N, C-alpha and C positions, 0 to 999 in steps of 0.2 A: 620716807613717804608714810603717812599715817596708816598704821595696819588696820585700824578699825574701818577707815574708808574703804581700804582694798577688800575687806571681808563683806561689807554690806553691799558694795557695788558688784561682788561675785567676779572679782578680777581673776582668781585662780581658776574659776570655771571656764572663763573666757581663754586663758592661756592653755587649758587642756583641750580646747576645741582646736587650737592651733597645732599643739603637739601631736595630735592624731594623724597629721599629714607627714610626720617624720618618717624615714626609711628604716630607722634603726631606734633601739631602746636608748642608746646614748644620745641621739639626736632630740628625741622626745625629752629626755631629762634635761637637756640643755635648754630647751623651749620653756620647760616648767620652772626653770631656775632664773628666768628673766625677770628683772625688776625695773620699775619705772625710773628713768634717769632724768635729771634736770640739767645735764650737761649738753648743750646744744652741739658742741664739738663731738659728741659720741653719737647723738641721735641722728643727726643728718647723714653721716656717712654709713650709719648701719641701715638706714632706710634706702639709702642709694645702692647698697649691696643687695638688698632685698629686690629692688627694682631690676638690678642687673641680672640677678637669678631668674626672675620672672621673664625678662626677655630672653635669657639663654634656654629656658624651658619652652618658650614658644618658638624656638628655632626649627630647623629642619633635620637636627642631628639625631634626633630620636633618643636623646640621653636620659638616663634615669640614675639616681644615685645607686650605686652598687651596695652589696652587702657590707655591713660594718659591724663585726663582733665586738664584744667588750674584752679587749685584751690589756687593760690596765695592770692586772696582776702579772701577767707573764712579762710585760715590758718592765715593770718594776724588778722582778726577779732577775732580768737580763743583766742589772747593774751588779749583782752579786757574783763575784768571781767563783768559778768551779760549780755553779748551780747548774742543774740539767732540767730542762722543761719537759713536761709531759708531751706525748704525741698529739693529743687533741690541742694543747696549747700552741704547739708548733703549727698544727694545721690552721689555727686561727689566725696566727701571724702570718702565715702564707695568704690567707684570705685579705688580710690588711694590705699586704704588699700589692696583690693583684688589684685591689680597689684603689689604691694610691696611684698605681700606674696608669689604670684605664682613666681615672677621673683627671689626672694631670693632662694626658694626651687629649681628651675630649674638650677641656677648657681651653688648652693652648693649641688646638687645632689651627689650620690656616686661617690667620685673620682674627683669631680669638683674642690675642693679647690687645690688639687694637680695639676691637668691638667691646670687649669685657675687661677693662683694665683692673678693676677691683677684684673680680673673681681670679683673673690671671696672677694677681699678687698673691692671693692665698694658695692657688694651685702650685705656684712656683716653688713652695716649700715642701711638696709631697715627694717622697723618695721613689726612686725607681731602681729596683734591684732584680732584674729579670732572672739572673743566674741563680741567686738564693731562692727566688720564688719557685723557679722550676726545680731545684734540688729538693725543696720540701715537697713539691707535688709528686716527684719520683718516689719519695720515701714513705709518705704518709697519704693514706687514702681519705675519702670524704667523711667516713665514719670516725676518723681520729685514730686509726690503728696503723702500725708500721706494716708496710707492705711486704709480702713474701720475698719479692726481688729487689728489696732495698739494698741488699748485698749478696754476693755469691754465697758466703758462708751461712748467712740466714736461710738462703733459699735451700742449701743443703741440708741444714739442721731441721727445718720444718717438714721436709720431705721424708727424712728419717724418722722423725717423731710420728708422723702420720703412719708410716709402716709399722713401727714397733707398737703403737696404740692399736692399730687394726688387728695384729696378730695376737696381741695380749687379750683383747676383748672376745676374739674368736676362740681362744684357748679356755678363757673362763666360761664362756657360754657352752662349750663343749663339756667341760667338766661339770658343770652344774646340770646339765641334762642327764648325766650319769649317775647322779645322786639318787639313792632310794626315794621313793616317794613320800615316806613319812619324815624325811629330812628336808624336802623341798618346799618352797613356798609357792602357792599358786599364782600363775601369772607374773612370776618374778623375772627380772632380767638384770644384766650386769649394770652397776651404778657405781658412783664415785663418792668417797667419803674422805675428807682432809686430803684431797688431791690424789688419792690412790684408788685403783679399781678394785671393787669388792663384789661378792655374790651374797645375796640374802639366803640364810639358812635357819631352820628352826633350832630352838635352843638345845633340844635334845641331841641334835646331830653335831654339836660343837666338838665333842671328842673325835668323832669320825673324820671330820674335815680338818680339823687342826688350823694351823696358820694364826694370823693376827686379827682380833677382833677390834674394828674401827668404830663401831657405833651399834645401837640397838634401837628397836621400836619403841614407841610409847608404852606399849603394854608389857615389853621386855620378851615377848614370845619369839621375836625374830632378832637374829644376830646378823651384823654386816661384816662379813669375814673375808680376809685377804688369804687365800689358800697357798700353801707352800710353792706350788708350781708357778705362782705369779710373781713370787717375791724377787727373783732375779731379774725377769723381764721389767718389773715395776721400778726396780732401782736404775736399770739401764734408762728408762723412760724418763725418770727424774733427773739423771745426769744430763740427758739431751735438753730437757726443758730448762735446767740451769745454764747450759751453754747458750741455748736460745736468749735467755734473759740478758746474759752478759752482751750478747752481740746486739740485742735491741738496745741496751743501755750505751753501747759504744756509739750506735747510729744517732740516738738522741743527743748524746753529748757532742758529737761532731756537728750536727745541726745547730744546736745551741751555740757552740762557740763560733759558728760561722755567722750567726746573727748578732752576737754580742757586740761587735764594732758599730753595728747599725742602730744600737739602743736610742741615742739621741735623735736620729732620723725617724726611727719609728714612733717615738714619742711625739715629735713635732707632726708628723703625718697623721697620728691619731687625733690629735688636737685639731688640725686643720680639717679632716674629714668630719669631725663632730660639728665644727663651725659651719661647714657647708652644709651638712644635713639639717642644722638649725635653720640656715637660710632657705634651704629647699623646703622645709615644712612652712616657713612663713610665706614663701613665694607661692606655693600651692594653695595656701589659705587665701592670699589676696586674689588669685585667679578664681578660687571658688565663690567668693563673696563678690566678685567683680570691683574690688576696692581700688582706689587711686591714692598714690602717694601724696600726703598732705604737705603743704608748705608749712615749715616749722619756723616760728617767729621767736625772737629773744624773749626771756622772760620779762614780764611787766608790760610787754606791748599791749596798748589798748586797742586792739582789733582781734576779733573772733569770728570766723566763718566757717560754717559747716554746710556743705552741698550734698544733698542726697545722702543723709546720714541714716544709718539703720542700727537697731540694737543687735550687737553679735550673737547673744545666747538665743534670743527669739528667732533670728535669722537661721540658726543652726537647726531649730526645731521644725523648719519648714512651715513656720506661721506665716500668715499673710501679713507681712510687716509693712506698714505705711511709712515711707522715708519722710525725713523732716529737713528743712532748710532753716538755719538760723544765722543771722549776722548781727554783731554787736560792734558799733562803730565807737569813734573817740568819744570818751565822756559817758558811754552807756556801761554801766558796771553792774547793776542788779536787775535780773529779769524776774519778774513776778508772774508765775504762770496760774491761772485760775480756770474753773471749769468744773463739770459734774464728776461724780464717782464713775469709776471704770472708764474714764475718758482717755487714759493713756499718760497721765502727768508723771506718775512714778516711773513708768518704762522710759519716759523721754528723759527723766532726770538721771536714770542710771545709764542710758545711751550716751548722754553728753559726758559723764564721768568716764565711762569705759573708752570711748573714742580717743580721749586725751591719754589715758593710761596706756592703751595699747600703742599709740603713735609714740610715746615717750619710752616704750620698751622695745623700740625698733620693729614693729609689726604695723603693717599696712592695714588700717581699720576699714570697715565696710563704709566708705565715703566716696563721694564723687569727685570729679575733676574740679579745681578752684577751691578746695578746702584750705583754709589757713588757720593754723592753731598756734597760740602762744605756749611756751614752755611754762608749766606751773611747777614751782618748787615744793609746794605742799598741796594735798587734796584733803579736804574735810567733809565728811557726809554724815548727815542726820536723817536717816531713811528707815521707815518701818517701825513696828512696835517692838521695842526691845525691854519690855518689863521684865523683871527677874525677882523671884521670890527669894532665891539664895542671897542675891546682892541687895535685897530690900529696895528694889527699885520700881516704882510705879511707872507707867507710859510717860506722864510728864516729867518724872524725875530722870528718866532715861534721855528724854529730849534735852533737858536742861544740861545733863552731863555731857552730851555731844556739843551742844551750843557752847559750853564753857571751854571745851577743847579748842573749838574754832576761834573764840575770842582770844585765848591764850596764844594761839600760834599763827594766826592767819595774818598775811600782809598783802601788799599790793602785787606780789607774784603768786598769789594763792587762789585756788578754785575751792568754793565752798556750795555745797549742795544741801538743801534742807527741805524736807518733805512735810507737808501739812504744818507749815509754821503757825504757832499760836494754838495748836490743838492740845488736848488732853487736859484742859482746865477750864476755868470760867472764861467764855468767849471774850468778854470785854478785857479781862485781865491778861488773858493769852495773846489777844490781838495787840494790846498795848506793848506788851514784852517782845513780841515777834517784830513789831515795828521798830521798837528801839534797837534791837539786835541787827535788823536789816539796815537801818540808817548808819549805825556804827560801822558795819562792814563796807557799806557803800563809800562812807567818808574816808575809809583807809584804802579805797580803790581796789579791794578784793573783787574779783569776778564771782558773783554770787547768782545762783539759780535757786529760787524757792517756789514752792507750790503751796496754794491756800485755797480755803473756801470762805475766809472772813472778808466781809465786804468792806470793813474798814481799812484793810490792807490794800484792797484794789484802789483806794484814794490816795495811796502813798506816792504814787507816780506823779500826781499833781502837786505834791507838797515837797518832794525831795528830789533834787537834781541828781541825775544818773540812774534813777529807778525807772524801769520800763515795764509796763503791763504786757501780758501776752496770754493766749487762751489756746485750749484745743477744741476746734469746733465740735458742735453737737447738732444733729439733725433734729430740729424741734418738732417736725412734723412725725417723723418715725421714732423719736426719742432713742436714738442710737447714736454712739460716737462715730466721728469720721477720723479721728487721730490726726486731723491736719492742724499743724502749728500756725497760728496767726499772731504776728507781732504787733504790738501797738494798741490792742483791744482786749479788756479783761472779759473774762468769761462768766457765764451764770452757772449756778449750781444745778438747777432743774430739779431740786428736791421734791417740790410739791407736785410738779408735773409727773415725776416718776412714781410717786405715791399714788396719784390719781390713776395711772395707767395700770398699776398693780392692784387696784381695786379697793382702796381705802375709801370709807364712806364720805360721800360728798359733803355732808353737814360737818364732819371733822375737818375737811380741808378747807371749807368756807371759814370755819372759825380760825384756823390756823393762818390763813390769808389775811383775815381782818385783824389778827394780832401783831402782824409784821409792822415794824416801824415805817413811817411815811417815807423816810429817807431810803430804807431798803427797797420799798415798793417803786420809788422813783428811779433808783439805779437800775432795778430789775427791767422796768420799762425801757429805759434809755439803752440798756444793752440788748434788749429784744429788737429795739428798732435798729440799733448798730448792726446786729446779726442778719436782720432781713435785709438792710443796705448792702452789707458785705456779700451776702448770697446774690443779690441782684447784679452787684459788680462783677461777681465771678462768672454769672451766666452771661453777662454782656461781654466780658472779656474773652470767654469761650467762643461766643459767636464772632467776635472781632478776630480772634485767633483763626477760626475757621474760614472767615472771608478773607483774611490775608493770605491764608495758604492757598485758597482758590484764586486770589489775585495773582500770586506768585506763579501758580501753575499756569493759569492763562497767559501771563507775560512771557513765561519760559516757552510756551507753546507758540505765541506770536513771535518771539525772537527766532524760534526754529524755523517758522514759515518764512520769515523775512530772509533768513540766511538761505533757505532753500530756493526762494524767489530770486534772490541776488545771484546764486549760483546758476539757476537756469537762465537768467539774463546774461551772464557772463558766456554761458554755453551757447546761447542764441546767438550773441554777438560775434563769438568766435566761428560759429557756422556761417553767419553772414560774411565775415571777412573771407573765409575760405571760399565760399561761394562766389564772392566778387572777383577774387584772385583767379578762380577758375574761368569766369566769364572773360576777364581781360585776357587771360592766356589764349582763350579760344578766339577771341576777337583778333588777336594778334596773329594767330595761325591763319585765319581768313585772310588778314592783311597780306601776310607773307605770300600766300597762295595767289592772291590777286596780283601782287607785285611780280610774282614769277610769270604769270600769264601775260601782263603787260610787256615785260622784257621779251618774251618769246615772241609775241605779236609784233613788237617794235623791230625785233631782228629780221622778221619775215617781210616786214615793210608794206604788208597789205592790210587793209582795214583797220589801221593801227588806232585811228580816232574813235572807231566805234568800240573797240576792245578797251580803250582807255575809259570811255564813258561807262561801259558795263563794269570794269573794275572798280571804278569810283562809286557806282551804285552799289556794288557789293560791300565796299567799305562802309558806306552810309547806313546800309541795312544793318550790318553788324554793329555799328555804333548805336543805332536806334534799339536794337534788340538787347543791348547791353544795358541802355539807359532804363529800358522798361523792366528789366529784371533785377536791377540793383535793389537790394532790400530797403524797405521804408525807413528803416532806422538810420541808414547812411544818408538819405536824402533829407531827413528831418532834424538831424543834429545841427544845433545853432552854432554859429561862429562865435569865438570870444568877442566881448564887448570891445568896441574900438571907439576912438574919437569921431565926432560928426564929420562926414565927408561932404565934398561939393557934389551937386546933382550930377548924375551920369548923363552923357551925351546921347543923342539918338543913334540907332544902329545905321552906320553908313561906311562907305569905303574909308580905310585908314584908321578906323576906330579900334582901340584895344579892347578885347573882350575876354570873359572867362567862359570856357566851355564846361558846363555843369555836369554832363554825363562823364567827363573825362577828367575833371578837375585840372584842366591845363589852361593856359592862356594863349591868346593868338591875336592876329590882326585881320580885320575884315578886309577882304579884297574886292568883293561884289556882293550886292543885294539884289535878289530877283525872285519874284513871286513867293514871297514868305520864307524864302530860304536865303542863306548867305554862304558864300565861300570864304573859308578862314583858313589863313596860314598859320600853322602852329609848329614852329621849328622848321624841320625839313619836310613836314607833311601839309598837304592843301586838302581840306575836307569841305564838302557841302552839307550843311547842318540846318535843322529847323531853327528859326529866329528864336522861338521860346526856349531853346536849349542854351542860348547865349545871353550873357549878362555884360552890358558895357560897363568898363570901369570908369571910376570917377575922373573928372578932368584932370586932376592933379596927378593921377596914376598913368595918364596917357604919355606916350613917348613918341618922338619922331619916328617915322617909318624907317625900319632897319632895311639894310640891304638885303634883298631877297636871297635866300639861300639857294644853292644849287638845286635845279629841278630833279625830282626823283623822290624815292622813298627809301627809308632807312629803318630796318627793324632789327632789334638786338635781343639776345636771350637775357633771362633773369640772372643778374649776378649781383645779388644783394650784399652791400657793405654798410656798416654802421656809420660811414662818414664819406664825404666827398671833398677833394681838395681843388678849389677853384683859383688858387693863386697863380697870377701870371696870364690868366685868360682875358681875351677882350670880352666887352659886354655882349656882344652879339653871340659870343660862344657859350656864355654862361647859361642861358635859359635852356638850351638843348641838353647840355651836359647835367645841369641840375635837375631838370625834369625827368631825364632818363633815370638818374640815381635815385630820386625819391619814388619814382614808379617801382623800381625794383625792390626798394626798402618796404613799401606798402604791400606790394604782391607777397614779399616774403614774411609778412606779419611782425616787422620790428616796430617797437613802441616809440622809439625816439631815434633821432638822426642828427648828426653832427655836420655842419658846414664850414669848412675851413676857407676863409676869403682874406685873411690877412688885415692888417690894420691900414696901412698906406694912407691915401687921402680920404678915405671913407665913401668914395663914389661907388665902388663895387658893393660894399657892405650895404649902402642905402638902396641899390638897385635889387640886390637880393631880398632885402626886407620887403620891398613893395611887391615882388613877386609872391612872396609867402603871405603877405596880407591878402591877396586876392585868391588864394587857394584854399578852399573849403575843407580840404583834407587835413588841414593843420589846425590843431586845437590851440596851441600856444608857441611862440617863438621868443627866445630870450637870449641874452648875450651869455657866453660860456663863463663858468667860474674860473678861478685863478688856476686850478688843477686841470681845467679842460681847455685852456688855451686863452682865457680872457676875452677881451673885445674883438680879438682876431678871430673868433668862432662864433657861430650862431647855432644854438641847440634847438631843434623843433620836437614837439611831441605830437603824434598823429591823432586824429579824432576817432 
């Protein structure tokens, strides 16, 4: 990848922002060492690992990467046979073992291998050696020193050293206190020189004290002397300290030898933890900037799309960053961005470059869902003023040097970014040269993004296929940039407008405007009109979006109300069914009471006729009350459409009728005074004529043999089907009516009537009965799995 492009695009600064999220110096170092890759086979798995780490961090396990010390040197020394690690190095290796163990268990916890397969693959190589880890923890403390209780011998030696040292210091202090004042040093105390305990003495007391001089003060007036009385104790102390050192060395050697076989595992674990820390830093960065994993396309793909892209470095500075959307389709290879100064063109140019470089480094850039980026094998950039006195480069020469590099190396898999194309020299010559370079890059199918102020370059999109104009919008009223990228429309420079706002004399501005070429003025006027139209379109679109949002809200509210009304209707119908059921049951109870009274009076044999009439009146009154209280919904439900029927006959004896209040059919026995006596099955009722509907002539049947006089009332025993096979026609109506009554009273939605196939007479008779019953919404032959034509399935209204 072109190093100059990486520098001008501030790629290393962007990497540093990501590295700050690492949990260790090694992890941060690994992030800073990342380089953009052109290998799609490496980029996609790396971004997938970052995405998995992001999901892992977003879980409820509360995991954070543990401490990761730099143990590269001690791990390397473990390979040397006979080497002994220092206590602090062993402590760090113990920390590595602990981090390896906890990380492995966190990633491979229940279900982790299935949910995070890429992380599990990395964690599977982490070593677990709890016994070795515990042995180090028992022998070495957090400060990197060997503990007193690392071994019994060390514990004994250190206790003895402490005792001898205490006694020695106490004897020296007592001896120093007994010295004459002219030999003693004011405010002096027992001290250590060359590892031996001494007392400070004035030079003139040297002969009086004797012993060994170990040091003197800067002026030479004070000597640090080990008195003779301390020599023996000091020698004993040195012997004990030597034994202690030997015991410490033995402990360190034992621990080192214990870890030596684990050297390959420790090295692999260190590498895996560093890689996991690198992923951890990149995942934290993606969460921090709310980045989404981009879709990576093969190199040379003529499609580029950034959704909600932002400049990574500006975003880190908490700047008010305006996101950009950019889509380049098939055949669109060069994007020419124009607009005023300080409008954000250079920032946009760098953001486009950094988004691709970060993605190709395995870092999720600050982009939104739906971003698709082709892999670029090379990136070239000509951005900023790179004039150099040392290199004898002017601004224009520096531009030419960068453009030459691009022309030498750019191909159809390259990204070329050039800022202020054609600047730094005569505008006419510079514009012509810039146009030629852009045409050449376009014809090579390079993906090129260039910024310019030159009007002649804005016309290039009309002359060269593959060149597309774009602009960064500018508020012409307030003369401030909006930083919003608009593709397909070139931008104005607003140089004279900004000069007017800054207070340049109007006469000077008028002269400048008058000297502008007519073509420039025409282009400026057209661009002004385009910007005004674009602004109006944006405002209209905003109003439409608001209106659509309000429409969606109202539609959702209406749908919610409809659902509520439908639910209330269902509830009301359910209550009505329950009420009808209660009424029918109550009516049956009254009928049973009347029948019981009839039977009682019949047995007594007295006034039986009057009692029968009274019972019958009670039944009629119960039926009337039921008819009046049945909910209106039940009465007004329309029957399913049927074929035209022949006119119904007048109400007279022998006519088949339908009893509307009960939903039953019967035969008229007698008509008198607006009332009719109807025989329905085993019951005979006197009902108002308006409650009876004569059946059509085709539905009439010969008078059946009257059933045995009397009343029959049964309890509700609802079943989803009734079997009528083998019954006579005159038995069917009673059994079927009773079964359907029970089914309706129990709230069954459907009912199956088994009549068999036979000659079809029974089936036809049943169908006629069902057509006349308003309680039935539909009646159909059964499906194969329901019994076929030998079954009729009804759905109640």
